N, C-alpha and C positions, 0 to 999 in steps of 0.2 A: 853088744848087749851087756847089761849090768848083771853081776851075779847077786845072790841073795844078800850078802853082807852089805855090798855097796848100796843096794836098794833100800835096805833098812836104815842105813846111816843117812842117805839123802832124804828119806821120808821123815826122819826125826828132825833134821834141819828145817825142812819145809813146814812140818807140823808146828814146831816151836814158833817159827816165823809167822805162820798163819794166825796163831793165837795173839801174837803181839800186834799184828795189823788189825785184828778184830777189836781188841781192847782200845787201841789208839783211835780207830775210826768211830768207835761208839762214844768215847769221851768228848769227841769234837762237838756234840750236840749241847754240851754244857755252856757253850758260848751264847746260847739263846736262853735268855732269862724269862722266868714267869713273873708278871707284875704283881705288885702288892695292891690290894684293893684300898683305894683312898678313903680316909676317914669321913670326908664329906662327898656327896655324890657330884661327879663331874661328867656332864654329857659328852659322849664321844671319847671317854678316857681310854678305853680298851683299844679302840681303833687307832687313836693317835699313837699309843704306846707301841702297838704292833708295827705300825709304819715306821716309827722312829728307830726300830731295831733293824733296819735294812742292812747296816754294816755287819751285823751278826749273821744274817741270812747269807750275805755275799761271801764273807770269810769262811763260813761253814761249808758252803758249796764248793769253794776253791779248794779248801783243805780235804774235803771228802773225795773230790775227783782225783786229786793228786795222790792220796793214800791208796785209792782204788787202783790207779794206774801203776803205782809202785808194786802193789801186790800181784797185779797181772804180769808185770815185767819180771818180778822176782821169780814167779813160777816158770816163765819162759826161759829165764837165765839158768835156773837150776836143772832144767831138762838137758842142758849141755854137760852137766857134770857127770863124770864116770866114776871117779874115785876121790871122794872128799877127804880132806886132811884137817888136822887141828887148826892150822892157820886160817883156812877157809871158814871153819866154824866161828872163830874169833872175829874175823872180818865181818861175817854176816851178822853176828850179834852187834858189832860196833855200828853197822849200817842201820840197825833197828833203833838205836839210841834216839836219833832226832824224831822218829816216828812217835815214840812215847812222850816226847816233849812238845809235839806240835799243838795239842789242845791249848797250852798256855799262851803262846804268841797269837793263836787264833782268837782267844777270848780277849787278850790285851788289846789287839788291834780293833776289835769290835767296840771296845770301850773308848779308846783314845783317838779314833779316826777324825773326830772333829775338835780335838784338843790341839793347843799350840805346839805340843811336843809329839804330835802324831808321827813325825818323821822317825822317831826312835822306835815307836811300836811297829811301824811299817818296815824298818830295817831289821828288827828282830824276826818279823814274820817272813819277809823274803830271805833273810839270812838262813832261816831253818831250811828252806828249799835248796839253798846253795849247798848247805851241809849234806842234805839228802842226796842231791845230784852228784856231789863230789865223792861221797862214800859209795854210791852206786857204781860210779865210774871206776873206783878203786877195786871193788869186788869183781866187776866185769873184767877188768885187765888181769887180775889175779887168776880168774878161771880160764881166760884165754891162754895165758902163759902156762898154766898147769896142764891144760889139754895138749898143748904143743909138746911139753916135756913127756907126756904119757903116750904120745903118738896118736892122739884122737884126730881123725880126719873131719875137717870142716870145710863148708863152702867159703872159699877165700873171698870172693866178691861180696857175698851177703855179710860175712864177718866184718869186712872193711867198712861196708855201708852202715852197719849197726854200730860199730865203734865210733865212726865219724859222728853219727847222730847223737850218741851219748855225750860226746865231747861238745858238740854244738849246744845241746840242751844245758849243759853245765854252764857254758859261756853266757847263754841267754839268762839263766837265773842269776848269774853274777852281775849281769847288766841291770836287772831289775832291783838288786840290792843297792847298787850305786845310785840308781834313779830314786830310790825311796827317800833319800835325804833331800832331794830337790822337789819331788812331787809325790807325796805319800799316797794320795788317792789314785794317781796314775799308776803307781806301782802295784796297787791291788788289782786294777783292771788288767795290767800287763801280766800278772800271775795267772789271772782267770783266762786270758786269751792263750797263754802259753799252755795251760792245762787242757784247753779245748784242742789246741793244735796237737798236743801229744796224744790225745785220746783217739783221734780219728785213724791214724795209721796203725796204732797198736791193736785197736779193736778189729780192723780190717785183717791185719796179719793173724790175729787169733782165730778169726773165722776160717782162714785158709788152713 
């Protein structure tokens, strides 16, 4: 069991992180733009404009699901922490960096998806997820080693399974980054499918 000091320290880390996640996930909606009313009447203008924004809807959904999953996983990960230290606080803050940056590549890809240089926007978009997954893996590894040093008992089989999953996810996101230079649109759908894949087991484990 945690003592009062440990509980307060961990709660502060999670509260700060929750605020960052909340701001990051809210700003994602800025990728969806409100149209300007044309000077001359154009039949069906609004419908055509809304349909033409499908890249913004898609990138928004992908980013929203990913940030939501990261928030869920972050909560589950910090349930394992018994005695946080300054290094963990720093690594946690570093992990939140790409979350605050995610609205930019989300908006950029929504604009450039049909442009000849779409591959670069897609690379920045998928590269953000590579950074998020890599830093998450780093924090997970640090917590695992810290718990081992502190003598915290954990289910070895479950810990190994979760560690393997995190590394596989990082490798998959790295694959989407490489693919973005070849097939930008395919990279977007790969990120979407990966987000869906990640959501199913995590939500099921949370319910348990």
